[in-house]
N, C-alpha and C positions, 0 to 999 in steps of 0.2 A: 376674296369676294366678301362683301359686307353682309351682315345679318339680314338687312332689309332686302338685299338682292336674293339671298337664299330663300327668304320667306315668300317673295314674289314668285320665284321659280317653282317652289313647292305648290303654291296656289294654282299656277297654270297647269302643272301636272295633274292636279286633283280634279280639274274640270273634265266634263265628258268630252270624249273625242269628237271632233267635227265629223259631219256625215261622210266627207270624202275619205278621211282617215279610217273610219269604220269600214267603209266599202273596200278600201284598199286591203285592210287586214283580212276581211272575208275572202277577197279574191286571192290573196296569197295562200291562205289555208286551202281554198278550193283547188288551186292549181298544183300545190304540193301533193294533194291527195291523189292526183292522177298518176302518181308514181307509187302508190300504196302497194305493199306486199303482205300486210298483216291479214287482210280479208282472205287472201288465198291461203296463207299459212293456217288460219283457223279452219277453213273449209277442208283443206287437205288433211289436216291433223285429225279432225273429228271423224271424217269419213274413212280414214285409213286405220286409226288406232282404236276406234270403237266400231265403226261400220253401221249396220242397221240398228235402229233404236226404237223397237216397238214399245209403246207406252206400258208402263207398270211391269216391265220385265227386268231381268238382271242386266240386259244390255242398256236400257235407259238409265238404270242406276249407275252403271259405269260411266255413261255420258255425263251425268250430273257431277260425278267426282272429277272427271276430265275438265269439265267447264269451270268448276271452282278453282282448280289448280291453275288453269290457264288465265283466268281473270285476275286471280291474286298475283301471279307472276307479272302480269302486265301493269300492275300498280293501281288497280281499281280499289276502292274502299268499300267497307261494309259488305263484303262478298259472303253470301250465305245461300243455303238451300232451305226452301220452305216446303215440307212434305204435305201431301194430302192423299186421301184414300179414293179409290175408284174401282169399278169392275174390270176384270182382266179377261181378255179374249185372245186366243192364240190360234194360229192357222194349223190345219191338218193336211191330210191327203186331199187332192182335188183333180178329178179326171172327168171327162165327158166323152161318150162314144155314141155315134149313130148306130143303131142296130137295124138289121134287115139287109136287103139286097144291096144297099149303097153304104154298107158299114165303113166307118172311118172315125178317127179321133179328132176332137176339137180341143183347142187350147183355151184355158180359162183360169181365173183366179177368184177365190171366194172373197166376198165383200166383208168388211169388218162388221162384226155382230151377226154374221150369218148363222143360221141354225145348221144342224148336221143331218146328213142322210143316214148316219150310222155306217159302220164298216162295210156292210153288205151293199150299200148304195140303194138307189131306187131306179125304176124304169117307168117311163110314162110318155104319153103323146105330147107334142109341143103345140101350144096355142100361140099364134102370131099376133102381135100388135105393132102397128107401124109407129106408134108414138105412145107416150105416157097418157095423153088425153084419151086415146082409144081404149087403153086399159081401164081408165076411170069410168068410161061409158059402158063397159061390159056389165051385163046383168048380174045381180047377186047370185052366187052359187053356180055361175056358168063355167067356172074353171075347176070344178071339183075333179080331183084326180089328175090334173094336167100340170105341165110345166109351162109357165107363162114366159114368153120371150118378147122383150121390149126392144124394138128397133128404132133408129133415128139416124140423123147424119149431122154431126157437129162439125162446124167449120172453124178454122183458126181466125182469131180477131186480135187486133193489137191490144185492145183493152180487156180481153178475156171475158167479155160479157156473155159469150155463148155458153160458158160453164154454168152460169146461173140458170139459163134456159133449159139446157139438156141434163144438168146434174140432178134435177128432181126425179128423173127415172131411177137413179141409183139411191137417192136419199129416201124416197117414199114409195117407189115402185114395188119392191118386195112386200111391204106391209099391205098395200092395196091388193096385190095379187093373192096374198094369204087370206085376206078378209073375204075374197070371192071364191075360196076353195082350192086354190093352187097348192100343189105339193112342193113346188120349187119355183124359183124365178131365175131367168137369165136376162142380162141386159147387154146390148152392144156397149163396149167400153166407152166411158166418157173421155174421149181422146181424139186426136187428129192425125195420128201416125198410121202407117200401113205395114207395121212389123207384127210378128206374132208375140207381142208383148201386151198381155191383158192389163188393164188399169184397175187396181183395187180402189178402196175408199170405203168410208163408213156408210151403213144404212141404218135407218131408224124404224122402230116398231111402235105402232100405236098401242096405247094401253089396252090390254085385253087380247091382243093378237099374239099368238105363239110364233116365235121365229121359225121360219122355214129355210131350207138351203137357198142361198142367194149368191150368184157369181156373175162375173163379167167376162164375156168372150172377147178375145183379141179381135180387132176390126176385120182382118181377113177371114177369121172363122165365123164372125157374125154374118158376113156377107155370103160365106159358103152355106151357112144354115138357111139364110134367106133363099138362096137358089134352090136348095134341096126342097124347101117347103113349096116352091112353085111347081115342083114335079109331083107333089102329093103329100099325104100325111107323113110325118117324121116322128119316130120314137127315139128317145135318148135314154142312155143309162148314165146316171150321175153318181159320183162318189165325192162327197164334200164333207170332211170330218173335222171342222174346227171345234174348239172347246171353250166353254165359259168356265173360268178358273176361280170364280168367287171374287172376293175383294183383295186388292193389292195396293201397293204404294207407288205413287209417282211424286213429282215435286217440281217446283219452280226454282231456278237459279237466278239470283239477283245480285247486281253490283252497281256501284254508284261513283259518280264524279261529284263530290259535294260542292254546292254553290256558295258564293260569298254572302248571299242574302236569303236566308231561309224563308222569309216571308214572301219572297217572289215565287215560290212554288217549285214543283217538280215537272220536268219534261221527261215523259216516259217513252222509251223506244224499245221495241220488242221484236222477237223472232220466236220460233218454236224449236225446241231441242229434239223432240221425238221425231220418228219417221215411221212410215210403213215398213214392213219386214221384207219386201221383195228386193230392195236394193239399199244402197248406203245413204240415200237421202241427200244428195249433193245440192240439187236445186231446191229441194223441199225438205228441210229448210236450213241445211248447214250454211249455205251461202248467205242466207239472210242474217244468221248469227254473226258471220264474218263481217258483213257490211256494217251493221249497226255498231258492233264492237269496235271496229277499226275507226269509224267516224268519231265515236265517243273518246277513244284514245287520243286522236288527233286534237280534239278540243282540250282534253286534259293536259296534254303536253304543251299546249300553247299558253296555258295560264288558267287560273281558276275562273270558271264562268259565273255569271250572276246567279243563274238558277241551277239547282241540282239536276244533273242528268242521271236518270235511273235506267239501267239496262236490264231488261227482263228476257231471259231465255226460258220460255214457258214450256212446261211439260204437258204431255197428253193432249195436244191440240187435235191430232188426227182423228181419234175416236170420238171426239165430242167437245172440244174446247174446255176440258176439265181444268187445265192450268189457268186459263184466262179467268174463268169464274172463281177459282180458288184465290187468285191474286186479288180480284176485286173485293171479295169478302174480307180478306185479310187487311186490305189497304184502303178501303173506301173512306176512312177518316183522314187520309193524307191529302194534302192540297196539291192535287195534280192540276196543271194548267194547260198541258198539251200532251197528246198521245199520238204515236205513229208506229207502224210495223212494216218490216220487210219480210214478205212471205209470198213472193211471186217469181222466184227464180233469181237469175243473175244477169239477165239481158238488160240493155240500156234503159235508163229512165228517160222517158220522152215527154212527160208533162207532170205538173203538180196541181193538186186541188187542195183548197184550204177552207175549213170551217172555223172562223175566228170571230170574236166579238167585234162589233162595229168600230170600237175605238182602236182596234188592232189592225185596221186596214193598212196603215203605213208599213207594218211588219210584212204583210203579203206583198206589198209593192217592192220593198227592198229585196225580198226573197226572189221575186220574179226577175229583177235586174241581175241579181247575182247568179241565178241558175241559167240564164239565157246563153252564156258562152259555152255551156255544156250541151247545148241543143235541147234544153228542157223548156217547153212552153207552158204558159199558164192556162189551165183548164177552167171549165165553168161548172163542174159537178160538185156536189157536196162531198166532203171527205168522210170516209168511214173508219179509217185508221187500221183496220184489220181485225181478224177474229179474236186474237188474244187480248186486245185492248178495247174490244167492242163494248163491254159492260162499263168500262171507265168512261168512254166517250158518251154512251147513252145516259150517263149520270149528269151530263152537262159540260163536259170538258172539251176544249178545242181540239181540232184534229188537222193533220196534214197528211196527204197521200203523195208519195213519190212513185208515180205509176211506171212500172217497167213494161217493156214490150212483151206481149203474150203470144207472139206469132209462132214461137218454137215450144213454148212451155208445155202445152198439152200433147206434144209428141212424147214426152218423157214422164209427165206427172203421174205418180203412183204406180210406176211400172218397174220391172227389173232393170230398165235402162237409165234410171236416175242415178248416175254415177259421175265421178269427178270430171271425166273427159268432156262432159256436156257443159261445163262452166268455161266461159271464154274469159281469160284473165284481163284483157283490155276492157271488156264491158263491165267486169267486176270492179275495176278501178274507177270507171265512170260513176258507178253506183256509190262508191265510197266518197267520191268528190261531191256528188249531189247531197248525200246525207251530211257530210261535213259542213257544207254550205248551209243546209237547213238548221243544223244545230248552232252554228256560229251566229246566225241571225236570230233565232228564237230564244236560245238560252241566255243571250246577252241583251235582248230587246228592252229598252226602257219602258215601253208600253206595258199595260196589264193585258196579258193574252189569255187569261182564263177566268174561271169563276173566283169570286173573292173568298169563298168558303167551300169546303167539301160538300157535295150534294149526295146524300145517302138515298138508296133506293128502298 
């Protein structure tokens, strides 16, 4: 072969791949990911070898060590832990009993950041509220010496939107009740199952409001209490003894697939490493870590992407997105161009939403075509990326949401039932295929898909 022919061949190879070839490569990566076993391996390993991972506890520290070893063994680069400080809350004893002629026990779980009754517990009459709005409307001081019970009825939805509507009873209800004189608060669990599995989750206290005992009743028990209240006044004895342990350490685990063009920016993909302490956190969020990591590994093994892919296993998401905020403060000078998170279980991805610059419309079009064979349609909602990447996106960075079905999610979310058997391996593989597709398209897109410079807050 002559020198001229060799130079001509080299020039052809250096040209950008035609659109069909690029589509073909993405399709091949997508279809191969449907046989992925790494996401299951990560989910199974984390939930088995570490188990529950309450933020800022020894268990979460073990999880960080586990994650760094796993990510390093998989071949990721720049694997490290970035520690941060946060308040520590741990669960204690938690019981509830109806006292009087209809005496019986109720099943409940303290909400994260709940106050304590003390070891002796407390006894008080229950004040019923059909909704959070009814509690808000109660006159000041009207709950003095009473236990506020907030009832409602959450229904399953594919997009999980009911969580935002009903979750306010958990996030804000106890603080509102305390401000009106309540000595404790009970809520109907923010969930859709009918097992005696109470759903925990964090609650927030307004500045100046002293935390009171706050707990969620399992759905059957909430309905039992509702029926009892229809028969007349109900007194409960509560024992809820969590503790605030002062300041402790959590941390984010980060790993990277370095890109060939540093100026093209970083695609940030996230999950959260911590879980509530009632179960092993399989769907919330070990599976999310398995999904994003397996997808990034597939891109890495296929060759160096144009953009750096940064994998964030965030710490301490459950008690207040401490890891997401710490990541943003540490990395707001980095040029992120796109962010996305998997934190809604492991059921099938059914649609995607994208918030991209106008000039990146072709990226979304190519992504829509590549995802369609997986049964993933194009949505019309703005993408929010997820809690742990929220601050990054709010700074002006583009976002893509790969929306999973939420029809089963709130049967298990934050309960003792969030265990590995709830993860469907076939649906998990479809998630990996969708994420692999998204990364193959966005990490290699020739278009500018994000801000040209970091946007500081």
